[in-house]
C-alpha positions in Angstrom: 20.0 -40.6 10.5 19.2 -39.4 13.9 15.3 -38.5 14.1 14.0 -36.7 17.4 10.5 -37.7 18.6 9.5 -34.1 19.3 8.1 -32.3 16.3 5.0 -30.2 15.1 3.4 -29.9 11.5 0.3 -28.1 10.2 -0.9 -28.3 6.6 -3.9 -26.5 5.1 -6.0 -26.7 1.9 -8.7 -24.4 0.8 -11.0 -25.9 -1.9 -14.4 -25.2 -3.5 -15.9 -27.6 -0.7 -14.3 -26.0 2.2 -11.1 -25.8 4.3 -9.2 -29.0 5.3 -6.5 -29.0 7.7 -4.2 -31.4 9.3 -2.1 -30.9 12.7 0.3 -33.5 13.9 2.5 -33.3 16.9 4.6 -35.8 18.4 6.6 -36.3 21.7 8.9 -38.9 23.0 7.3 -42.3 24.2 9.0 -45.8 24.7 6.8 -47.2 21.8 5.0 -45.8 18.9 1.6 -44.6 20.1 -1.0 -43.2 17.3 -4.0 -40.9 18.3 -6.2 -39.9 15.1 -8.9 -37.3 15.4 -11.2 -37.5 12.3 -14.7 -35.9 11.5 -17.2 -38.7 11.1 -17.4 -38.3 7.4 -13.5 -39.1 7.1 -13.5 -42.3 9.5 -12.8 -44.7 6.7 -9.5 -43.1 6.4 -8.4 -44.1 10.0 -6.8 -47.7 8.9 -4.8 -46.5 6.0 -3.5 -43.4 7.7 -2.4 -45.5 10.7 -0.5 -47.9 8.5 1.3 -44.9 6.9 2.4 -43.7 10.3 3.7 -47.2 11.2 5.7 -47.3 8.2 7.0 -43.9 8.7 7.8 -43.5 12.4 9.2 -46.1 14.8 8.6 -44.5 18.0 6.9 -41.5 19.9 3.4 -40.4 20.9 1.8 -39.1 17.8 -1.3 -37.1 17.8 -3.2 -36.2 14.4 -6.0 -34.2 13.9 -8.2 -33.5 10.7 -10.4 -30.4 10.6 -13.0 -29.7 8.1 -14.8 -26.5 7.6 -17.4 -26.6 4.5 -17.7 -23.5 2.5 -20.8 -21.6 3.5 -23.4 -21.4 0.8 -26.7 -19.8 1.5 -28.1 -21.6 -1.8 -27.5 -24.8 -0.7 -29.5 -24.6 2.7 -29.4 -27.6 5.2 -30.3 -31.1 4.7 -32.4 -33.4 7.2 -31.6 -37.2 7.4 -35.3 -38.2 7.3 -34.8 -42.1 7.9 -32.7 -41.3 11.0 -35.4 -38.8 12.3 -38.0 -41.4 12.0 -36.0 -43.8 13.8 -35.3 -41.3 16.5 -39.3 -40.4 16.9 -40.1 -44.2 17.0 -37.5 -44.9 19.7 -38.9 -42.0 21.6 -42.4 -43.2 21.4 -41.4 -46.6 22.6 -39.5 -45.1 25.6 -42.7 -42.8 26.3 -45.0 -45.8 26.5 -42.8 -47.0 29.4 -42.9 -43.9 31.5 -45.8 -42.5 33.8 -45.2 -38.8 32.7 -43.1 -38.8 29.7 -42.0 -35.0 28.7 -42.7 -33.9 25.0 -39.9 -34.3 22.6 -37.9 -31.2 21.9 -37.4 -30.8 18.1 -34.1 -29.0 18.8 -32.8 -32.1 20.8 -33.7 -34.1 17.8 -31.8 -31.8 15.4 -28.7 -31.9 17.6 -28.5 -35.7 17.5 -25.3 -36.6 15.4 -26.2 -36.9 11.6 -29.9 -35.8 11.7 -28.7 -32.3 10.3 -26.2 -31.4 7.7 -25.3 -29.0 5.0 -25.8 -30.2 1.3 -24.0 -33.0 0.1 -20.3 -33.0 -0.6 -18.2 -34.9 -2.9 -16.8 -37.2 -0.1 -14.5 -39.1 -2.4 -12.8 -36.0 -3.5 -12.5 -34.7 0.1 -11.1 -37.9 1.2 -8.6 -38.0 -1.5 -7.3 -34.4 -0.6 -7.3 -35.4 2.9 -4.9 -38.3 2.2 -2.6 -36.1 0.0 -2.7 -33.4 2.8 -2.0 -36.0 5.3 1.1 -37.1 3.4 2.3 -33.3 3.3 1.9 -33.0 6.9 3.7 -36.0 7.6 6.6 -35.3 5.4 6.9 -32.1 7.3 6.8 -33.8 10.6 9.5 -36.1 9.5 11.6 -33.2 8.4 11.2 -31.4 11.6 12.2 -34.5 13.4 15.2 -34.9 11.3 16.3 -31.4 12.0 16.0 -31.7 15.7 17.7 -35.0 15.4 20.8 -33.5 13.6 21.1 -31.0 16.6 20.9 -33.9 18.9 23.6 -35.7 17.1 25.9 -32.6 17.1 25.5 -32.6 21.1 26.2 -36.0 21.5 29.2 -36.2 19.3 30.6 -33.0 21.5 29.9 -35.1 24.7 31.6 -38.2 23.0 34.7 -36.2 22.2 34.8 -34.7 25.8 34.5 -38.2 27.3 37.4 -39.3 25.0 39.5 -36.5 26.2 39.1 -37.4 29.7 40.0 -40.9 29.0 43.2 -40.0 27.3 44.1 -37.7 30.3 43.4 -40.5 32.8 45.4 -43.0 30.7 48.3 -40.5 30.8 47.8 -39.7 34.6 47.5 -43.3 35.8 51.1 -44.5 36.1 52.2 -41.4 37.8 49.0 -41.7 40.1 49.8 -45.4 40.9 53.4 -44.7 41.6 52.6 -41.7 44.0 50.0 -43.7 45.8 52.4 -46.6 46.2 55.2 -44.3 47.6 52.5 -42.9 50.1 51.7 -46.4 51.4 55.5 -47.2 51.8 56.0 -43.8 53.7 53.3 -44.6 56.0 54.6 -48.1 56.7 58.0 -46.6 57.4 56.5 -43.8 59.8 54.7 -46.4 61.7 58.1 -48.2 62.2 56.5 -51.5 61.5 58.6 -54.7 61.2 57.1 -56.0 58.1 58.4 -58.6 55.5 59.4 -56.7 52.4 58.3 -59.6 50.1 54.9 -59.5 52.0 54.6 -55.7 51.6 55.5 -55.9 47.8 52.8 -58.4 47.4 50.1 -56.3 49.2 51.1 -53.4 47.1 50.7 -55.3 43.9 47.2 -56.5 44.9 46.3 -52.9 46.0 47.6 -51.6 42.5 45.3 -54.2 40.8 42.5 -53.2 42.8 42.8 -49.4 41.9 43.9 -50.0 38.3 41.3 -48.7 35.9 42.6 -49.6 32.5 39.8 -52.2 31.9 37.2 -49.5 32.8 39.0 -47.0 30.4 39.3 -49.6 27.6 35.3 -50.2 27.8 34.5 -46.6 27.8 36.6 -46.4 24.6 34.5 -49.2 23.0 31.1 -47.6 24.4 32.2 -44.2 22.7 33.0 -46.2 19.4 29.8 -48.2 19.6 27.7 -45.0 20.2 29.2 -43.3 17.2 28.6 -46.3 15.3 24.9 -46.2 16.2 24.5 -42.6 15.5 25.7 -43.0 12.1 23.2 -45.8 11.2 19.8 -45.4 9.5 17.8 -47.5 11.8 15.8 -46.3 14.8 18.5 -46.0 17.6 16.8 -44.7 20.7 16.5 -48.0 22.7 20.2 -48.9 21.7 21.5 -45.5 22.9 19.6 -45.8 26.0 21.2 -48.9 26.9 24.7 -47.7 26.1 24.2 -44.7 28.6 23.5 -47.4 31.1 26.9 -49.0 30.2 28.5 -45.7 30.2 27.2 -44.9 33.8 28.3 -48.4 35.1 31.9 -47.8 34.0 31.7 -44.2 35.4 30.7 -45.3 38.8 33.5 -47.9 38.9 35.9 -45.2 38.1 34.6 -43.1 40.8 34.9 -45.8 43.4 38.6 -46.7 42.4 39.4 -42.8 42.5 42.8 -42.5 44.5 43.1 -38.8 44.4 41.5 -35.4 43.5 42.2 -35.6 39.8 40.9 -39.1 39.1 37.7 -38.3 41.4 37.1 -35.0 39.2 37.7 -36.9 35.9 35.1 -39.5 37.2 32.5 -36.6 38.1 33.2 -34.9 34.6 32.5 -38.2 32.9 29.2 -38.8 34.8 28.0 -35.2 33.9 28.5 -35.7 30.4 26.9 -39.1 30.4 23.7 -37.6 32.2 23.8 -34.8 29.5 23.6 -37.5 26.8 21.1 -39.6 28.6 18.6 -36.8 29.0 18.9 -36.1 25.1 18.7 -39.8 24.1 15.4 -40.0 25.7 14.0 -37.7 22.8 15.7 -39.9 20.0 13.6 -42.3 18.0 
């Protein structure tokens, strides 16, 4: 199955303790790069959540943000972390003794220190469990969106592969006629120049020239690349890197076709192929 690397999901849960929400967004990237933003009280979840992401996604730059807004309850009031406050006060005293004219400690600055002030205790175990379950929902939505976009990418790639195959068929049908016409053009030029040439030698040179401009091998390799690309697209494993390599091989054959073009029809066919290949290459960059 084809998965895009571009997606976004958001899941939210309202409970007695407050509002939990996960936001996930992913964009294309050569490898899997994970960024987790968690409130300090949920920091213990980082390791397990990273592992879940690694098992579910193969590539992409993924950003996951958890937000928690506790329920406002005037009856619960605020709590102070007394041991931490005492440590901060003692630390300021030690620093003050080393200064010539220390400024007095501002209580508001102490209150602003992380972990000093908080609301009444929450059931952190329950909140963490809810956060994990909500994470799984958001991840499932992200995967579903990546799958939907991947299905659209597959349709586009299949259409370009069909167009490439059609151009190959047309080129194969035209090649005998183009080779014959090109051969006759060269013979006519020799005749017009009234050159006294050995017929056997001329035939040998014409055969060598026909071999140089023959594109049968390039067309066969293009057919092989088309079949391999379709095979990869029908698989279930991560395929972005393999497809990217195949696009390079497509380009190689298209460039050779262009260099061997002998009339406007073959030149146009080579240009069309390069356009289709470039369109595929751009979209392959978004595939997992």
